[in-house]
N, CA and C atoms as an extended XYZ file, in Angstrom:
381
Properties=species:S:1:pos:R:3:atomname:S:1:resname:S:1:resid:I:1 pbc="F F F"
N        29.627      -49.668       14.530 N   MET     1
C        29.826      -48.381       13.871 CA  MET     1
C        30.862      -47.569       14.665 C   MET     1
N        31.792      -46.995       13.950 N   ARG     2
C        32.817      -46.143       14.555 CA  ARG     2
C        32.256      -44.732       14.736 C   ARG     2
N        32.365      -44.205       15.923 N   VAL     3
C        31.839      -42.871       16.225 CA  VAL     3
C        32.849      -41.811       15.800 C   VAL     3
N        32.363      -40.783       15.173 N   MET     4
C        33.214      -39.672       14.745 CA  MET     4
C        33.846      -38.988       15.948 C   MET     4
N        35.087      -38.616       15.810 N   GLN     5
C        35.789      -37.845       16.818 CA  GLN     5
C        36.486      -36.695       16.113 C   GLN     5
N        35.879      -35.521       16.172 N   ILE     6
C        36.505      -34.325       15.601 CA  ILE     6
C        36.398      -33.205       16.626 C   ILE     6
N        37.200      -32.200       16.442 N   SER     7
C        37.200      -31.075       17.382 CA  SER     7
C        35.933      -30.236       17.212 C   SER     7
N        35.649      -29.474       18.245 N   GLU     8
C        34.519      -28.554       18.178 CA  GLU     8
C        34.730      -27.539       17.053 C   GLU     8
N        35.961      -27.086       16.885 N   GLU     9
C        36.268      -26.114       15.822 CA  GLU     9
C        35.980      -26.699       14.438 C   GLU     9
N        36.398      -27.946       14.211 N   GLU    10
C        36.149      -28.568       12.915 CA  GLU    10
C        34.653      -28.769       12.685 C   GLU    10
N        33.936      -29.157       13.740 N   PHE    11
C        32.484      -29.307       13.622 CA  PHE    11
C        31.852      -27.965       13.239 C   PHE    11
N        32.259      -26.905       13.910 N   ARG    12
C        31.715      -25.567       13.596 CA  ARG    12
C        32.049      -25.176       12.154 C   ARG    12
N        33.218      -25.565       11.666 N   ASN    13
C        33.559      -25.301       10.263 CA  ASN    13
C        32.626      -26.051        9.325 C   ASN    13
N        32.272      -27.293        9.675 N   PHE    14
C        31.321      -28.062        8.859 CA  PHE    14
C        29.947      -27.397        8.867 C   PHE    14
N        29.553      -26.830       10.008 N   VAL    15
C        28.275      -26.109       10.084 CA  VAL    15
C        28.319      -24.881        9.178 C   VAL    15
N        29.426      -24.152        9.214 N   ALA    16
C        29.571      -22.980        8.346 CA  ALA    16
C        29.501      -23.384        6.873 C   ALA    16
N        30.142      -24.495        6.521 N   GLU    17
C        30.073      -24.999        5.146 CA  GLU    17
C        28.634      -25.357        4.776 C   GLU    17
N        27.908      -25.971        5.710 N   ALA    18
C        26.513      -26.338        5.450 CA  ALA    18
C        25.665      -25.092        5.233 C   ALA    18
N        25.889      -24.062        6.024 N   LEU    19
C        25.151      -22.803        5.829 CA  LEU    19
C        25.435      -22.217        4.450 C   LEU    19
N        26.695      -22.264        4.046 N   ASP    20
C        27.071      -21.751        2.722 CA  ASP    20
C        26.481      -22.598        1.600 C   ASP    20
N        26.255      -23.884        1.866 N   ALA    21
C        25.754      -24.807        0.841 CA  ALA    21
C        24.234      -24.842        0.752 C   ALA    21
N        23.556      -24.116        1.625 N   LEU    22
C        22.090      -24.132        1.576 CA  LEU    22
C        21.595      -23.613        0.236 C   LEU    22
N        20.539      -24.209       -0.265 N   PRO    23
C        19.949      -23.678       -1.497 CA  PRO    23
C        19.543      -22.219       -1.294 C   PRO    23
N        19.630      -21.444       -2.345 N   GLU    24
C        19.341      -20.016       -2.245 CA  GLU    24
C        17.933      -19.752       -1.718 C   GLU    24
N        16.955      -20.598       -2.080 N   ASP    25
C        15.591      -20.372       -1.602 CA  ASP    25
C        15.485      -20.554       -0.089 C   ASP    25
N        16.414      -21.277        0.516 N   PHE    26
C        16.485      -21.367        1.971 CA  PHE    26
C        17.154      -20.119        2.528 C   PHE    26
N        18.369      -19.877        2.084 N   SER    27
C        19.202      -18.860        2.723 CA  SER    27
C        18.633      -17.454        2.588 C   SER    27
N        18.016      -17.134        1.496 N   ARG    28
C        17.530      -15.756        1.332 CA  ARG    28
C        16.296      -15.457        2.169 C   ARG    28
N        15.625      -16.499        2.684 N   HIS    29
C        14.420      -16.293        3.479 CA  HIS    29
C        14.641      -16.442        4.982 C   HIS    29
N        15.847      -16.809        5.379 N   ILE    30
C        16.123      -16.907        6.811 CA  ILE    30
C        16.163      -15.490        7.370 C   ILE    30
N        15.368      -15.271        8.406 N   ASN    31
C        15.253      -13.929        8.948 CA  ASN    31
C        15.308      -13.985       10.472 C   ASN    31
N        16.237      -13.259       11.057 N   ASN    32
C        16.331      -13.128       12.506 CA  ASN    32
C        16.496      -14.486       13.184 C   ASN    32
N        17.468      -15.258       12.717 N   ALA    33
C        17.741      -16.578       13.300 CA  ALA    33
C        19.233      -16.732       13.551 C   ALA    33
N        19.561      -17.252       14.714 N   ALA    34
C        20.948      -17.543       15.072 CA  ALA    34
C        21.151      -19.047       15.026 C   ALA    34
N        22.258      -19.477       14.443 N   VAL    35
C        22.601      -20.897       14.403 CA  VAL    35
C        23.709      -21.130       15.428 C   VAL    35
N        23.428      -22.026       16.370 N   LEU    36
C        24.332      -22.297       17.476 CA  LEU    36
C        24.744      -23.759       17.476 C   LEU    36
N        25.857      -24.044       18.123 N   VAL    37
C        26.324      -25.421       18.311 CA  VAL    37
C        26.501      -25.636       19.802 C   VAL    37
N        25.911      -26.688       20.311 N   GLU    38
C        26.081      -27.107       21.699 CA  GLU    38
C        26.462      -28.581       21.686 C   GLU    38
N        27.109      -29.035       22.734 N   ASP    39
C        27.458      -30.457       22.801 CA  ASP    39
C        26.216      -31.335       22.921 C   ASP    39
N        25.304      -30.970       23.826 N   PHE    40
C        24.090      -31.741       24.088 CA  PHE    40
C        22.927      -30.786       24.346 C   PHE    40
N        21.699      -31.265       24.181 N   PRO    41
C        20.558      -30.459       24.630 CA  PRO    41
C        20.563      -30.369       26.154 C   PRO    41
N        20.064      -29.266       26.669 N   SER    42
C        20.000      -29.087       28.116 CA  SER    42
C        18.907      -29.986       28.702 C   SER    42
N        18.951      -30.160       30.000 N   ALA    43
C        17.916      -30.937       30.691 CA  ALA    43
C        16.541      -30.300       30.469 C   ALA    43
N        16.485      -28.964       30.460 N   GLU    44
C        15.216      -28.271       30.235 CA  GLU    44
C        14.680      -28.517       28.819 C   GLU    44
N        15.561      -28.467       27.836 N   GLN    45
C        15.142      -28.729       26.454 CA  GLN    45
C        14.627      -30.147       26.308 C   GLN    45
N        15.333      -31.104       26.888 N   ARG    46
C        14.900      -32.500       26.809 CA  ARG    46
C        13.569      -32.697       27.519 C   ARG    46
N        13.417      -32.074       28.676 N   LYS    47
C        12.170      -32.212       29.436 CA  LYS    47
C        11.000      -31.636       28.637 C   LYS    47
N        11.194      -30.459       28.059 N   GLU    48
C        10.132      -29.803       27.293 CA  GLU    48
C         9.674      -30.661       26.114 C   GLU    48
N        10.611      -31.387       25.511 N   LEU    49
C        10.292      -32.220       24.344 CA  LEU    49
C        10.064      -33.686       24.700 C   LEU    49
N        10.159      -33.998       25.992 N   ASN    50
C         9.996      -35.366       26.476 CA  ASN    50
C        11.006      -36.312       25.818 C   ASN    50
N        12.251      -35.854       25.720 N   VAL    51
C        13.343      -36.659       25.185 CA  VAL    51
C        14.184      -37.112       26.373 C   VAL    51
N        14.233      -38.402       26.603 N   LYS    52
C        14.906      -38.943       27.788 CA  LYS    52
C        16.439      -38.908       27.670 C   LYS    52
N        16.966      -39.308       26.536 N   SER    53
C        18.412      -39.424       26.362 CA  SER    53
C        19.017      -38.122       25.844 C   SER    53
N        20.189      -37.789       26.366 N   LYS    54
C        20.871      -36.600       25.851 CA  LYS    54
C        21.372      -36.809       24.428 C   LYS    54
N        21.338      -38.056       23.949 N   TYR    55
C        21.710      -38.368       22.568 CA  TYR    55
C        20.505      -38.390       21.638 C   TYR    55
N        19.314      -38.147       22.172 N   GLY    56
C        18.080      -38.322       21.416 CA  GLY    56
C        17.650      -37.143       20.568 C   GLY    56
N        18.433      -36.098       20.519 N   LEU    57
C        18.056      -34.900       19.769 CA  LEU    57
C        19.279      -34.393       19.007 C   LEU    57
N        19.138      -34.244       17.690 N   LEU    58
C        20.251      -33.768       16.861 CA  LEU    58
C        20.228      -32.259       16.688 C   LEU    58
N        19.034      -31.690       16.674 N   GLY    59
C        18.896      -30.255       16.487 CA  GLY    59
C        17.607      -29.773       17.111 C   GLY    59
N        17.490      -28.459       17.271 N   LEU    60
C        16.305      -27.885       17.895 CA  LEU    60
C        16.089      -26.477       17.390 C   LEU    60
N        14.842      -26.183       17.038 N   PHE    61
C        14.426      -24.822       16.698 CA  PHE    61
C        13.677      -24.267       17.896 C   PHE    61
N        14.060      -23.074       18.330 N   GLU    62
C        13.360      -22.385       19.412 CA  GLU    62
C        13.072      -20.961       18.950 C   GLU    62
N        11.816      -20.594       18.989 N   GLY    63
C        11.437      -19.248       18.589 CA  GLY    63
C        10.045      -19.228       18.016 C   GLY    63
N         9.782      -18.210       17.228 N   PHE    64
C         8.499      -18.046       16.565 CA  PHE    64
C         8.720      -18.247       15.079 C   PHE    64
N         8.173      -19.314       14.527 N   GLY    65
C         8.309      -19.547       13.092 CA  GLY    65
C         7.816      -18.349       12.316 C   GLY    65
N         8.426      -18.098       11.195 N   GLN    66
C         8.075      -16.926       10.399 CA  GLN    66
C         6.591      -16.899       10.049 C   GLN    66
N         5.999      -18.059        9.840 N   ALA    67
C         4.581      -18.103        9.494 CA  ALA    67
C         3.701      -17.613       10.640 C   ALA    67
N         4.201      -17.677       11.873 N   LYS    68
C         3.428      -17.273       13.043 CA  LYS    68
C         3.873      -15.933       13.606 C   LYS    68
N         4.928      -15.382       13.054 N   ARG    69
C         5.500      -14.152       13.602 CA  ARG    69
C         4.646      -12.954       13.213 C   ARG    69
N         4.323      -12.181       14.201 N   LEU    70
C         3.590      -10.941       13.977 CA  LEU    70
C         4.583       -9.796       13.953 C   LEU    70
N         4.232       -8.739       13.309 N   ASN    71
C         5.102       -7.574       13.259 CA  ASN    71
C         4.889       -6.758       14.527 C   ASN    71
N         5.594       -7.150       15.607 N   PHE    72
C         5.417       -6.437       16.867 CA  PHE    72
C         6.728       -5.849       17.371 C   PHE    72
N         7.581       -5.444       16.470 N   GLY    73
C         8.805       -4.772       16.847 CA  GLY    73
C         9.980       -5.713       16.997 C   GLY    73
N        10.987       -5.208       17.658 N   ALA    74
C        12.218       -5.970       17.807 CA  ALA    74
C        12.003       -7.167       18.733 C   ALA    74
N        12.482       -8.316       18.293 N   VAL    75
C        12.407       -9.536       19.105 CA  VAL    75
C        13.771      -10.217       19.061 C   VAL    75
N        14.022      -11.040       20.051 N   LEU    76
C        15.249      -11.819       20.044 CA  LEU    76
C        15.231      -12.759       18.848 C   LEU    76
N        16.392      -13.112       18.325 N   PRO    77
C        16.419      -14.019       17.180 CA  PRO    77
C        15.918      -15.415       17.564 C   PRO    77
N        15.335      -16.092       16.572 N   ASP    78
C        15.048      -17.510       16.734 CA  ASP    78
C        16.383      -18.211       16.927 C   ASP    78
N        16.340      -19.378       17.574 N   ARG    79
C        17.570      -20.148       17.816 CA  ARG    79
C        17.448      -21.489       17.112 C   ARG    79
N        18.440      -21.778       16.305 N   ILE    80
C        18.585      -23.102       15.699 CA  ILE    80
C        19.859      -23.681       16.304 C   ILE    80
N        19.707      -24.740       17.087 N   THR    81
C        20.854      -25.328       17.757 CA  THR    81
C        21.113      -26.716       17.198 C   THR    81
N        22.353      -26.954       16.825 N   LEU    82
C        22.793      -28.282       16.410 CA  LEU    82
C        23.566      -28.887       17.574 C   LEU    82
N        23.248      -30.135       17.905 N   PHE    83
C        23.874      -30.802       19.041 CA  PHE    83
C        24.996      -31.694       18.542 C   PHE    83
N        26.206      -31.234       18.777 N   ARG    84
C        27.426      -31.787       18.193 CA  ARG    84
C        27.643      -33.273       18.501 C   ARG    84
N        27.601      -33.649       19.744 N   ILE    85
C        27.942      -35.028       20.101 CA  ILE    85
C        26.881      -36.019       19.604 C   ILE    85
N        25.573      -35.756       19.766 N   PRO    86
C        24.602      -36.687       19.181 CA  PRO    86
C        24.717      -36.802       17.653 C   PRO    86
N        25.023      -35.701       16.974 N   ILE    87
C        25.201      -35.774       15.517 CA  ILE    87
C        26.423      -36.627       15.195 C   ILE    87
N        27.531      -36.397       15.894 N   MET    88
C        28.734      -37.201       15.644 CA  MET    88
C        28.474      -38.667       15.956 C   MET    88
N        27.691      -38.940       16.996 N   GLN    89
C        27.367      -40.309       17.398 CA  GLN    89
C        26.621      -41.054       16.283 C   GLN    89
N        25.885      -40.311       15.457 N   SER    90
C        25.078      -40.940       14.406 CA  SER    90
C        25.849      -41.153       13.103 C   SER    90
N        27.128      -40.774       13.074 N   CYS    91
C        27.911      -40.835       11.841 CA  CYS    91
C        29.192      -41.635       12.034 C   CYS    91
N        29.664      -42.234       10.939 N   SER    92
C        30.897      -43.021       11.038 CA  SER    92
C        32.050      -42.445       10.222 C   SER    92
N        31.785      -41.407        9.415 N   ASN    93
C        32.866      -40.775        8.658 CA  ASN    93
C        32.511      -39.315        8.381 C   ASN    93
N        33.467      -38.572        7.869 N   ARG    94
C        33.278      -37.135        7.652 CA  ARG    94
C        32.178      -36.827        6.633 C   ARG    94
N        32.070      -37.628        5.594 N   GLU    95
C        31.023      -37.379        4.591 CA  GLU    95
C        29.633      -37.561        5.180 C   GLU    95
N        29.449      -38.614        5.972 N   GLU    96
C        28.170      -38.803        6.663 CA  GLU    96
C        27.901      -37.636        7.601 C   GLU    96
N        28.939      -37.192        8.304 N   LEU    97
C        28.790      -36.083        9.241 CA  LEU    97
C        28.348      -34.811        8.523 C   LEU    97
N        28.999      -34.489        7.430 N   LYS    98
C        28.622      -33.290        6.671 CA  LYS    98
C        27.182      -33.393        6.180 C   LYS    98
N        26.793      -34.562        5.709 N   LYS    99
C        25.424      -34.765        5.230 CA  LYS    99
C        24.423      -34.616        6.371 C   LYS    99
N        24.733      -35.186        7.528 N   GLU   100
C        23.818      -35.104        8.677 CA  GLU   100
C        23.701      -33.678        9.191 C   GLU   100
N        24.796      -32.955        9.219 N   ILE   101
C        24.747      -31.545        9.635 CA  ILE   101
C        23.831      -30.770        8.692 C   ILE   101
N        24.003      -30.949        7.394 N   LEU   102
C        23.176      -30.233        6.430 CA  LEU   102
C        21.697      -30.615        6.569 C   LEU   102
N        21.409      -31.901        6.705 N   GLN   103
C        20.010      -32.333        6.842 CA  GLN   103
C        19.392      -31.795        8.128 C   GLN   103
N        20.138      -31.843        9.217 N   THR   104
C        19.616      -31.340       10.491 CA  THR   104
C        19.389      -29.837       10.404 C   THR   104
N        20.317      -29.133        9.811 N   LEU   105
C        20.176      -27.691        9.640 CA  LEU   105
C        18.945      -27.361        8.798 C   LEU   105
N        18.767      -28.050        7.676 N   LYS   106
C        17.600      -27.814        6.822 CA  LYS   106
C        16.305      -28.121        7.563 C   LYS   106
N        16.304      -29.184        8.365 N   HIS   107
C        15.129      -29.564        9.151 CA  HIS   107
C        14.740      -28.433       10.110 C   HIS   107
N        15.720      -27.920       10.836 N   GLU   108
C        15.431      -26.869       11.813 CA  GLU   108
C        15.069      -25.551       11.133 C   GLU   108
N        15.665      -25.263        9.994 N   ILE   109
C        15.292      -24.054        9.240 CA  ILE   109
C        13.855      -24.172        8.735 C   ILE   109
N        13.447      -25.377        8.361 N   ALA   110
C        12.055      -25.580        7.942 CA  ALA   110
C        11.103      -25.217        9.078 C   ALA   110
N        11.461      -25.553       10.322 N   HIS   111
C        10.649      -25.130       11.470 CA  HIS   111
C        10.650      -23.602       11.573 C   HIS   111
N        11.790      -22.977       11.332 N   HIS   112
C        11.886      -21.509       11.340 CA  HIS   112
C        10.913      -20.909       10.320 C   HIS   112
N        10.730      -21.601        9.208 N   PHE   113
C         9.800      -21.133        8.182 CA  PHE   113
C         8.343      -21.445        8.525 C   PHE   113
N         8.120      -22.247        9.576 N   GLY   114
C         6.754      -22.542       10.005 CA  GLY   114
C         6.296      -23.963        9.749 C   GLY   114
N         7.177      -24.832        9.263 N   SER   115
C         6.785      -26.219        8.976 CA  SER   115
C         6.576      -26.996       10.269 C   SER   115
N         5.614      -27.918       10.224 N   ASP   116
C         5.458      -28.859       11.328 CA  ASP   116
C         6.510      -29.956       11.178 C   ASP   116
N         6.491      -30.938       12.063 N   GLU   117
C         7.525      -31.978       12.053 CA  GLU   117
C         7.523      -32.766       10.749 C   GLU   117
N         6.354      -33.123       10.249 N   LYS   118
C         6.272      -33.884        8.998 CA  LYS   118
C         6.841      -33.074        7.833 C   LYS   118
N         6.489      -31.809        7.757 N   GLY   119
C         7.002      -30.950        6.694 CA  GLY   119
C         8.501      -30.741        6.797 C   GLY   119
N         9.004      -30.586        8.023 N   ALA   120
C        10.442      -30.391        8.211 CA  ALA   120
C        11.217      -31.632        7.806 C   ALA   120
N        10.679      -32.808        8.108 N   ARG   121
C        11.354      -34.054        7.687 CA  ARG   121
C        11.411      -34.148        6.172 C   ARG   121
N        10.348      -33.744        5.524 N   SER   122
C        10.298      -33.785        4.065 CA  SER   122
C        11.330      -32.841        3.457 C   SER   122
N        11.420      -31.646        3.995 N   VAL   123
C        12.368      -30.647        3.500 CA  VAL   123
C        13.803      -31.129        3.698 C   VAL   123
N        14.094      -31.706        4.853 N   ALA   124
C        15.459      -32.134        5.167 CA  ALA   124
C        15.948      -33.241        4.234 C   ALA   124
N        15.034      -34.062        3.738 N   LYS   125
C        15.428      -35.182        2.870 CA  LYS   125
C        15.675      -34.758        1.432 C   LYS   125
N        15.191      -33.571        1.058 N   LYS   126
C        15.421      -33.104       -0.317 CA  LYS   126
C        16.877      -32.751       -0.503 C   LYS   126
N        17.378      -32.990       -1.691 N   ASN   127
C        18.786      -32.646       -1.984 CA  ASN   127
C        18.971      -31.194       -2.226 C   ASN   127
């Protein structure tokens, strides 16, 4: 399999396109969440999730899912991070890359909504 090689700027543009392409029922309910792009998960993130390889994680939700969020005033935004190099490593062309970005984004947004891992996987696979 040929590994994708695109610039960070182009990857971020694909993420922006994926955000714009989200179904309305997703986008209108996202509340207090920042979407970030990093090359790899940090050592701390991998340790917390018991992920050995820096290529072993495509995305990560960090925060309080909306289902668990209490109304206790101003809080920092939830973080949805997409890991650029592991996502590119899993794709061989731009169409696969765009699809993987969208699926990973939907998966992490499902966690933002309060879904467990099984529910997030189900949501990410829906068109």
